[in-house]
ZADO-1210 file (C-alpha; in nm, 4 decimals, padded with zeros to 6 digits):
<atoms>
<atom x="-01.7251" y="-01.8616" z="-01.3851" code="MET" pos="1"/>
<atom x="-01.9225" y="-02.0758" z="-01.1393" code="ARG" pos="2"/>
<atom x="-01.6104" y="-02.1710" z="-00.9484" code="ARG" pos="3"/>
<atom x="-01.5035" y="-01.8075" z="-00.9222" code="ALA" pos="4"/>
<atom x="-01.8479" y="-01.7165" z="-00.7877" code="LEU" pos="5"/>
<atom x="-01.8215" y="-01.9992" z="-00.5335" code="ASP" pos="6"/>
<atom x="-01.4915" y="-01.8536" z="-00.4120" code="VAL" pos="7"/>
<atom x="-01.6401" y="-01.5036" z="-00.3882" code="LEU" pos="8"/>
<atom x="-01.9413" y="-01.6307" z="-00.1938" code="ARG" pos="9"/>
<atom x="-01.7148" y="-01.8118" z="00.0509" code="PHE" pos="10"/>
<atom x="-01.4868" y="-01.5106" z="00.0971" code="LEU" pos="11"/>
<atom x="-01.7938" y="-01.2984" z="00.1679" code="ALA" pos="12"/>
<atom x="-01.8419" y="-01.4968" z="00.4908" code="THR" pos="13"/>
<atom x="-01.4977" y="-01.4123" z="00.6312" code="SER" pos="14"/>
<atom x="-01.5154" y="-01.0408" z="00.7130" code="GLY" pos="15"/>
<atom x="-01.1836" y="-00.8573" z="00.7551" code="PRO" pos="16"/>
<atom x="-00.9937" y="-01.1639" z="00.8787" code="HIS" pos="17"/>
<atom x="-01.0194" y="-01.3561" z="00.5519" code="GLY" pos="18"/>
<atom x="-00.9709" y="-01.7252" z="00.4802" code="TRP" pos="19"/>
<atom x="-00.6543" y="-01.9296" z="00.4392" code="ALA" pos="20"/>
<atom x="-00.5943" y="-02.1021" z="00.1063" code="LEU" pos="21"/>
<atom x="-00.6613" y="-02.4453" z="00.2576" code="LYS" pos="22"/>
<atom x="-01.0034" y="-02.3263" z="00.3770" code="ASP" pos="23"/>
<atom x="-01.0922" y="-02.1974" z="00.0301" code="ILE" pos="24"/>
<atom x="-00.9754" y="-02.5213" z="-00.1314" code="VAL" pos="25"/>
<atom x="-01.1939" y="-02.7250" z="00.1030" code="ALA" pos="26"/>
<atom x="-01.5018" y="-02.5037" z="00.0907" code="ALA" pos="27"/>
<atom x="-01.5076" y="-02.4639" z="-00.2897" code="ALA" pos="28"/>
<atom x="-01.3944" y="-02.8231" z="-00.3572" code="ASP" pos="29"/>
<atom x="-01.0992" y="-02.7098" z="-00.5679" code="LEU" pos="30"/>
<atom x="-00.7455" y="-02.8301" z="-00.6190" code="SER" pos="31"/>
<atom x="-00.4771" y="-02.6051" z="-00.4727" code="LYS" pos="32"/>
<atom x="-00.3574" y="-02.5095" z="-00.8209" code="GLY" pos="33"/>
<atom x="-00.7041" y="-02.4176" z="-00.9420" code="THR" pos="34"/>
<atom x="-00.7696" y="-02.2131" z="-00.6294" code="ALA" pos="35"/>
<atom x="-00.4422" y="-02.0267" z="-00.6809" code="HIS" pos="36"/>
<atom x="-00.5322" y="-01.9450" z="-01.0404" code="ARG" pos="37"/>
<atom x="-00.8826" y="-01.8282" z="-00.9525" code="LEU" pos="38"/>
<atom x="-00.7589" y="-01.6133" z="-00.6661" code="LEU" pos="39"/>
<atom x="-00.4858" y="-01.4620" z="-00.8853" code="ALA" pos="40"/>
<atom x="-00.7470" y="-01.3696" z="-01.1471" code="ALA" pos="41"/>
<atom x="-00.9801" y="-01.2214" z="-00.8845" code="LEU" pos="42"/>
<atom x="-00.6930" y="-01.0180" z="-00.7364" code="MET" pos="43"/>
<atom x="-00.5929" y="-00.8946" z="-01.0811" code="ALA" pos="44"/>
<atom x="-00.9511" y="-00.7721" z="-01.1230" code="ASP" pos="45"/>
<atom x="-00.9384" y="-00.5945" z="-00.7813" code="ASP" pos="46"/>
<atom x="-01.2126" y="-00.8117" z="-00.6308" code="GLN" pos="47"/>
<atom x="-00.9939" y="-01.0008" z="-00.3824" code="VAL" pos="48"/>
<atom x="-00.6862" y="-00.9068" z="-00.1801" code="GLU" pos="49"/>
<atom x="-00.4346" y="-01.0934" z="00.0348" code="GLN" pos="50"/>
<atom x="-00.3787" y="-00.9460" z="00.3819" code="GLU" pos="51"/>
<atom x="-00.0009" y="-00.8818" z="00.3945" code="PRO" pos="52"/>
<atom x="00.0633" y="-00.9885" z="00.7546" code="SER" pos="53"/>
<atom x="-00.1420" y="-01.3118" z="00.7499" code="THR" pos="54"/>
<atom x="-00.1509" y="-01.4054" z="00.3783" code="ARG" pos="55"/>
<atom x="-00.5237" y="-01.4771" z="00.4159" code="ARG" pos="56"/>
<atom x="-00.7594" y="-01.3920" z="00.1306" code="TYR" pos="57"/>
<atom x="-01.0591" y="-01.1625" z="00.1628" code="ARG" pos="58"/>
<atom x="-01.2896" y="-00.9532" z="-00.0542" code="LEU" pos="59"/>
<atom x="-01.1708" y="-00.6008" z="-00.1182" code="ARG" pos="60"/>
<atom x="-01.3857" y="-00.3564" z="00.0705" code="VAL" pos="61"/>
<atom x="-01.4185" y="-00.1589" z="-00.2533" code="ASP" pos="62"/>
<atom x="-01.5780" y="-00.4654" z="-00.4137" code="PHE" pos="63"/>
<atom x="-01.8163" y="-00.4876" z="-00.1192" code="LEU" pos="64"/>
<atom x="-01.9121" y="-00.1240" z="-00.1688" code="GLY" pos="65"/>
<atom x="-01.7674" y="-00.0285" z="00.1697" code="LEU" pos="66"/>
<atom x="-01.4996" y="00.2172" z="00.2719" code="ARG" pos="67"/>
<atom x="-01.2086" y="00.0470" z="00.4505" code="PRO" pos="68"/>
<atom x="-01.1321" y="00.1567" z="00.8045" code="ASP" pos="69"/>
<atom x="-00.8292" y="00.1105" z="01.0265" code="LEU" pos="70"/>
<atom x="-00.9736" y="-00.1977" z="01.2001" code="ASP" pos="71"/>
<atom x="-00.9551" y="-00.3799" z="00.8672" code="TRP" pos="72"/>
<atom x="-00.5735" y="-00.3506" z="00.8830" code="TYR" pos="73"/>
<atom x="-00.5240" y="-00.3814" z="01.2588" code="GLU" pos="74"/>
<atom x="-00.3034" y="-00.6974" z="01.2447" code="PRO" pos="75"/>
<atom x="-00.0559" y="-00.5216" z="01.0169" code="LEU" pos="76"/>
<atom x="-00.0705" y="-00.2001" z="01.2201" code="ARG" pos="77"/>
<atom x="00.0243" y="-00.3851" z="01.5378" code="ARG" pos="78"/>
<atom x="00.3179" y="-00.5545" z="01.3673" code="LEU" pos="79"/>
<atom x="00.4742" y="-00.2444" z="01.2174" code="VAL" pos="80"/>
<atom x="00.4103" y="00.0190" z="01.4851" code="GLU" pos="81"/>
<atom x="00.7524" y="-00.0209" z="01.6559" code="PRO" pos="82"/>
<atom x="00.9284" y="-00.0039" z="01.3182" code="ILE" pos="83"/>
<atom x="00.7492" y="00.3164" z="01.2233" code="LEU" pos="84"/>
<atom x="00.8320" y="00.4669" z="01.5624" code="ARG" pos="85"/>
<atom x="01.2009" y="00.3846" z="01.5173" code="GLU" pos="86"/>
<atom x="01.2002" y="00.5284" z="01.1646" code="LEU" pos="87"/>
<atom x="01.0354" y="00.8534" z="01.2793" code="ALA" pos="88"/>
<atom x="01.2920" y="00.8851" z="01.5591" code="ASP" pos="89"/>
<atom x="01.5783" y="00.8215" z="01.3160" code="GLU" pos="90"/>
<atom x="01.4647" y="01.0743" z="01.0553" code="LEU" pos="91"/>
<atom x="01.3077" y="01.3261" z="01.2904" code="GLY" pos="92"/>
<atom x="01.0128" y="01.3651" z="01.0549" code="ASP" pos="93"/>
<atom x="00.6684" y="01.2108" z="01.0264" code="THR" pos="94"/>
<atom x="00.6357" y="00.8685" z="00.8618" code="VAL" pos="95"/>
<atom x="00.3311" y="00.6960" z="00.7158" code="PHE" pos="96"/>
<atom x="00.2270" y="00.3456" z="00.6187" code="LEU" pos="97"/>
<atom x="-00.0385" y="00.3290" z="00.3484" code="SER" pos="98"/>
<atom x="-00.2187" y="00.0518" z="00.1637" code="VAL" pos="99"/>
<atom x="-00.3749" y="00.0354" z="-00.1795" code="ARG" pos="100"/>
<atom x="-00.7505" y="-00.0165" z="-00.1656" code="THR" pos="101"/>
<atom x="-00.8716" y="-00.0520" z="-00.5212" code="GLY" pos="102"/>
<atom x="-00.7977" y="00.2760" z="-00.7013" code="PHE" pos="103"/>
<atom x="-00.7180" y="00.4670" z="-00.3811" code="ALA" pos="104"/>
<atom x="-00.4518" y="00.4858" z="-00.1109" code="ALA" pos="105"/>
<atom x="-00.5452" y="00.4643" z="00.2580" code="LEU" pos="106"/>
<atom x="-00.3168" y="00.5804" z="00.5393" code="CYS" pos="107"/>
<atom x="-00.3317" y="00.3102" z="00.8063" code="ILE" pos="108"/>
<atom x="-00.0541" y="00.4255" z="01.0417" code="ALA" pos="109"/>
<atom x="00.1388" y="00.7431" z="01.1178" code="CYS" pos="110"/>
<atom x="00.4214" y="00.8232" z="01.3590" code="GLU" pos="111"/>
<atom x="00.5228" y="01.1807" z="01.4350" code="LEU" pos="112"/>
<atom x="00.8895" y="01.2760" z="01.4250" code="GLY" pos="113"/>
<atom x="01.0671" y="01.4928" z="01.6770" code="GLY" pos="114"/>
<atom x="01.0720" y="01.8051" z="01.4622" code="PHE" pos="115"/>
<atom x="00.8084" y="02.0479" z="01.5935" code="PRO" pos="116"/>
<atom x="00.6372" y="02.1167" z="01.2574" code="ILE" pos="117"/>
<atom x="00.3678" y="01.8501" z="01.2807" code="ARG" pos="118"/>
<atom x="00.0811" y="01.9782" z="01.0683" code="SER" pos="119"/>
<atom x="00.0342" y="01.7484" z="00.7679" code="PHE" pos="120"/>
<atom x="-00.2554" y="01.7127" z="00.5237" code="PRO" pos="121"/>
<atom x="-00.2407" y="01.3317" z="00.5460" code="TYR" pos="122"/>
<atom x="-00.3684" y="01.1434" z="00.8487" code="HIS" pos="123"/>
<atom x="-00.4556" y="00.7940" z="00.9664" code="GLU" pos="124"/>
<atom x="-00.7778" y="00.6862" z="00.8057" code="GLY" pos="125"/>
<atom x="-00.7507" y="00.9329" z="00.5168" code="GLU" pos="126"/>
<atom x="-00.8171" y="00.7966" z="00.1704" code="ARG" pos="127"/>
<atom x="-00.6955" y="00.9600" z="-00.1522" code="ARG" pos="128"/>
<atom x="-00.7096" y="00.8763" z="-00.5223" code="PRO" pos="129"/>
<atom x="-00.4101" y="00.6578" z="-00.6027" code="LEU" pos="130"/>
<atom x="-00.1188" y="00.8808" z="-00.7023" code="GLY" pos="131"/>
<atom x="-00.2108" y="01.1859" z="-00.4935" code="VAL" pos="132"/>
<atom x="00.0697" y="01.2042" z="-00.2387" code="GLY" pos="133"/>
<atom x="00.4007" y="01.0223" z="-00.2086" code="ALA" pos="134"/>
<atom x="00.2499" y="00.6970" z="-00.0795" code="SER" pos="135"/>
<atom x="-00.0106" y="00.6621" z="-00.3513" code="GLY" pos="136"/>
<atom x="00.2321" y="00.7781" z="-00.6200" code="LEU" pos="137"/>
<atom x="00.4856" y="00.5109" z="-00.5205" code="ALA" pos="138"/>
<atom x="00.2212" y="00.2370" z="-00.5438" code="MET" pos="139"/>
<atom x="00.0744" y="00.3710" z="-00.8677" code="LEU" pos="140"/>
<atom x="00.4162" y="00.3935" z="-01.0322" code="SER" pos="141"/>
<atom x="00.4918" y="00.0313" z="-00.9504" code="ALA" pos="142"/>
<atom x="00.1935" y="-00.0912" z="-01.1525" code="LEU" pos="143"/>
<atom x="00.2125" y="-00.1797" z="-01.5211" code="ASP" pos="144"/>
<atom x="00.1245" y="00.0997" z="-01.7626" code="GLN" pos="145"/>
<atom x="-00.2058" y="-00.0551" z="-01.8729" code="GLU" pos="146"/>
<atom x="-00.3261" y="-00.0589" z="-01.5119" code="THR" pos="147"/>
<atom x="-00.1983" y="00.2961" z="-01.4508" code="VAL" pos="148"/>
<atom x="-00.3933" y="00.4213" z="-01.7534" code="THR" pos="149"/>
<atom x="-00.7084" y="00.2442" z="-01.6332" code="ARG" pos="150"/>
<atom x="-00.6747" y="00.3932" z="-01.2821" code="ILE" pos="151"/>
<atom x="-00.6116" y="00.7457" z="-01.4095" code="LEU" pos="152"/>
<atom x="-00.9174" y="00.7211" z="-01.6331" code="GLN" pos="153"/>
<atom x="-01.1333" y="00.5858" z="-01.3498" code="PHE" pos="154"/>
<atom x="-01.0154" y="00.8586" z="-01.1085" code="ASN" pos="155"/>
<atom x="-01.0422" y="01.1431" z="-01.3595" code="ARG" pos="156"/>
<atom x="-01.3416" y="01.3006" z="-01.1867" code="GLY" pos="157"/>
<atom x="-01.1968" y="01.2608" z="-00.8356" code="ARG" pos="158"/>
<atom x="-00.8660" y="01.4143" z="-00.9407" code="LEU" pos="159"/>
<atom x="-01.0372" y="01.7441" z="-01.0254" code="ARG" pos="160"/>
<atom x="-01.0403" y="01.8165" z="-00.6503" code="ALA" pos="161"/>
<atom x="-00.6599" y="01.7837" z="-00.6317" code="HIS" pos="162"/>
<atom x="-00.4656" y="02.0671" z="-00.7930" code="GLN" pos="163"/>
<atom x="-00.1433" y="01.9545" z="-00.9701" code="ASN" pos="164"/>
<atom x="-00.2735" y="01.5975" z="-01.0039" code="PHE" pos="165"/>
<atom x="-00.4607" y="01.5818" z="-01.3315" code="SER" pos="166"/>
<atom x="-00.4260" y="01.2494" z="-01.5168" code="PRO" pos="167"/>
<atom x="-00.1650" y="01.4061" z="-01.7459" code="GLN" pos="168"/>
<atom x="00.0323" y="01.5525" z="-01.4556" code="GLU" pos="169"/>
<atom x="00.0125" y="01.2246" z="-01.2672" code="LEU" pos="170"/>
<atom x="00.1460" y="01.0327" z="-01.5657" code="GLN" pos="171"/>
<atom x="00.4469" y="01.2664" z="-01.5715" code="THR" pos="172"/>
<atom x="00.5005" y="01.2031" z="-01.1987" code="LEU" pos="173"/>
<atom x="00.4705" y="00.8276" z="-01.2556" code="VAL" pos="174"/>
<atom x="00.7360" y="00.8387" z="-01.5269" code="ASP" pos="175"/>
<atom x="00.9667" y="01.0404" z="-01.3008" code="ARG" pos="176"/>
<atom x="00.9094" y="00.8035" z="-01.0074" code="THR" pos="177"/>
<atom x="00.9929" y="00.5003" z="-01.2187" code="ARG" pos="178"/>
<atom x="01.3218" y="00.6589" z="-01.3233" code="ARG" pos="179"/>
<atom x="01.4159" y="00.7458" z="-00.9644" code="ARG" pos="180"/>
<atom x="01.2912" y="00.4273" z="-00.8009" code="GLY" pos="181"/>
<atom x="01.1004" y="00.6263" z="-00.5359" code="TYR" pos="182"/>
<atom x="00.8328" y="00.8947" z="-00.5304" code="SER" pos="183"/>
<atom x="00.8776" y="01.2618" z="-00.4433" code="VAL" pos="184"/>
<atom x="00.6018" y="01.5171" z="-00.3893" code="ILE" pos="185"/>
<atom x="00.7756" y="01.8536" z="-00.3660" code="ASP" pos="186"/>
<atom x="00.5377" y="02.1355" z="-00.2790" code="GLY" pos="187"/>
<atom x="00.2531" y="02.0004" z="-00.4947" code="LEU" pos="188"/>
<atom x="00.0038" y="01.9539" z="-00.2102" code="ILE" pos="189"/>
<atom x="00.1273" y="02.2076" z="00.0464" code="VAL" pos="190"/>
<atom x="00.3842" y="02.4683" z="-00.0621" code="PRO" pos="191"/>
<atom x="00.7098" y="02.4200" z="00.1248" code="GLY" pos="192"/>
<atom x="00.6334" y="02.0576" z="00.2172" code="MET" pos="193"/>
<atom x="00.8132" y="01.7530" z="00.0735" code="VAL" pos="194"/>
<atom x="00.7192" y="01.3841" z="00.0931" code="ALA" pos="195"/>
<atom x="00.9169" y="01.0805" z="-00.0255" code="ILE" pos="196"/>
<atom x="00.7824" y="00.7253" z="-00.0607" code="GLY" pos="197"/>
<atom x="00.8606" y="00.3679" z="-00.1620" code="ILE" pos="198"/>
<atom x="00.6215" y="00.0806" z="-00.2415" code="ALA" pos="199"/>
<atom x="00.6024" y="-00.2892" z="-00.1519" code="PHE" pos="200"/>
<atom x="00.4595" y="-00.5930" z="-00.3258" code="ASP" pos="201"/>
<atom x="00.2015" y="-00.8179" z="-00.1632" code="ASP" pos="202"/>
<atom x="00.2489" y="-01.1982" z="-00.1930" code="PRO" pos="203"/>
<atom x="00.1002" y="-01.1918" z="-00.5430" code="SER" pos="204"/>
<atom x="00.3591" y="-00.9301" z="-00.6449" code="ARG" pos="205"/>
<atom x="00.1063" y="-00.6484" z="-00.6591" code="ARG" pos="206"/>
<atom x="00.2069" y="-00.3123" z="-00.5084" code="PRO" pos="207"/>
<atom x="-00.0129" y="-00.2911" z="-00.2025" code="THR" pos="208"/>
<atom x="00.1904" y="-00.1142" z="00.0687" code="LEU" pos="209"/>
<atom x="00.3973" y="00.2013" z="00.0856" code="SER" pos="210"/>
<atom x="00.6186" y="00.3774" z="00.3370" code="LEU" pos="211"/>
<atom x="00.6643" y="00.7524" z="00.3171" code="SER" pos="212"/>
<atom x="00.8123" y="01.0410" z="00.5125" code="VAL" pos="213"/>
<atom x="00.6994" y="01.4033" z="00.5040" code="ALA" pos="214"/>
<atom x="00.8360" y="01.7311" z="00.6362" code="GLY" pos="215"/>
<atom x="00.9143" y="02.0905" z="00.5491" code="ILE" pos="216"/>
<atom x="01.1431" y="02.1442" z="00.2517" code="ALA" pos="217"/>
<atom x="01.4280" y="02.2756" z="00.4675" code="ASP" pos="218"/>
<atom x="01.4216" y="01.9458" z="00.6579" code="ARG" pos="219"/>
<atom x="01.4103" y="01.7306" z="00.3422" code="LEU" pos="220"/>
<atom x="01.6473" y="01.8930" z="00.0920" code="PRO" pos="221"/>
<atom x="01.7471" y="01.7034" z="-00.2207" code="ARG" pos="222"/>
<atom x="02.0851" y="01.6236" z="-00.0613" code="SER" pos="223"/>
<atom x="01.9054" y="01.4142" z="00.2052" code="ARG" pos="224"/>
<atom x="01.6905" y="01.2139" z="-00.0350" code="TRP" pos="225"/>
<atom x="01.9349" y="00.9209" z="-00.0754" code="PRO" pos="226"/>
<atom x="01.9704" y="00.8963" z="00.3033" code="GLU" pos="227"/>
<atom x="01.5921" y="00.9038" z="00.3502" code="ILE" pos="228"/>
<atom x="01.5275" y="00.6438" z="00.0806" code="VAL" pos="229"/>
<atom x="01.7910" y="00.4154" z="00.2349" code="ALA" pos="230"/>
<atom x="01.6185" y="00.4505" z="00.5739" code="ALA" pos="231"/>
<atom x="01.2809" y="00.3698" z="00.4167" code="LEU" pos="232"/>
<atom x="01.4241" y="00.0538" z="00.2606" code="HIS" pos="233"/>
<atom x="01.5797" y="-00.0519" z="00.5924" code="ARG" pos="234"/>
<atom x="01.2379" y="-00.0117" z="00.7520" code="ALA" pos="235"/>
<atom x="01.0892" y="-00.2160" z="00.4682" code="ARG" pos="236"/>
<atom x="01.3374" y="-00.4929" z="00.5450" code="GLU" pos="237"/>
<atom x="01.2404" y="-00.4783" z="00.9128" code="SER" pos="238"/>
<atom x="00.8733" y="-00.5076" z="00.8186" code="ILE" pos="239"/>
<atom x="00.9614" y="-00.8076" z="00.6046" code="ASP" pos="240"/>
<atom x="01.1346" y="-00.9723" z="00.9016" code="LYS" pos="241"/>
<atom x="00.8488" y="-00.9199" z="01.1468" code="VAL" pos="242"/>
<atom x="00.5970" y="-01.0458" z="00.8935" code="VAL" pos="243"/>
<atom x="00.8088" y="-01.3580" z="00.8353" code="ARG" pos="244"/>
<atom x="00.8465" y="-01.4108" z="01.2094" code="ALA" pos="245"/>
<atom x="00.4741" y="-01.3688" z="01.2639" code="ASP" pos="246"/>
<atom x="00.3993" y="-01.6240" z="00.9936" code="LEU" pos="247"/>
<atom x="00.6473" y="-01.8724" z="01.1429" code="ARG" pos="248"/>
<atom x="00.4891" y="-01.8240" z="01.4824" code="HIS" pos="249"/>
<atom x="00.1533" y="-01.9030" z="01.3244" code="ALA" pos="250"/>
<atom x="00.2990" y="-02.2204" z="01.1766" code="GLY" pos="251"/>
<atom x="00.3017" y="-02.0825" z="00.8225" code="THR" pos="252"/>
<atom x="00.6049" y="-02.0379" z="00.5989" code="HIS" pos="253"/>
<atom x="00.5642" y="-01.8151" z="00.2977" code="ARG" pos="254"/>
<atom x="00.7768" y="-01.5523" z="00.1266" code="PRO" pos="255"/>
<atom x="00.7806" y="-01.2105" z="00.2864" code="GLY" pos="256"/>
<atom x="00.7157" y="-00.8778" z="00.1253" code="LEU" pos="257"/>
<atom x="00.9199" y="-00.7808" z="-00.1776" code="ARG" pos="258"/>
<atom x="01.0659" y="-00.4429" z="-00.2571" code="ARG" pos="259"/>
<atom x="00.9414" y="-00.2522" z="-00.5586" code="ILE" pos="260"/>
<atom x="01.2297" y="-00.1550" z="-00.7812" code="ARG" pos="261"/>
<atom x="01.2038" y="00.1456" z="-01.0040" code="GLY" pos="262"/>
</atoms>
């Protein structure tokens, strides 16, 4: 317990940039293996997260009692902006990158497609209970069932503000998403609007990122879903490559992001 508290105290000094593993090892006087185990336990308890583009550790803003803002994720936003732009141009519809922050999903980047219908109920900086919307549903569905049950119970009161997303309805959507391998929100938030999403693992194999696309139902018919999902996965691979390249440029070599499989 004392060693875990030492790690938390040290991480509290880092702000949004976090600390590298070697810094934590030195500051807390731990072996690398012990530091890894402590950090894994703290991440499993949603107290610590690993920034996807730098692999540095930091306290979750939820643990700090703060609401995350876009500046917290600026390094990742800069890396993926060209990929999101290319994806929006390819599909013609609006694409989103979201992150899991505790028991919520936060939209950190959005690129408008060329189709003129551009009014969406999800915007950069918006935070929703995990599971409400294609991005959050993809990340929620990738978690183990024990964690899903805990999140649905925790968010029960918040979900009352979101029609069609009661804990029972969300569990049904989670089961459906797991069977498909991707999430679909078809008219549940705005009638006539469809959104499709996939999730990514962070370095500790926890679903932390999601890509999604949204548009009117006529633009995203069921016949297009395989094409859209394939495009989302290609964009995921591109994100993986730029993250790897950025890490190599920084003199660090670690595994890139992993795809969530349904």
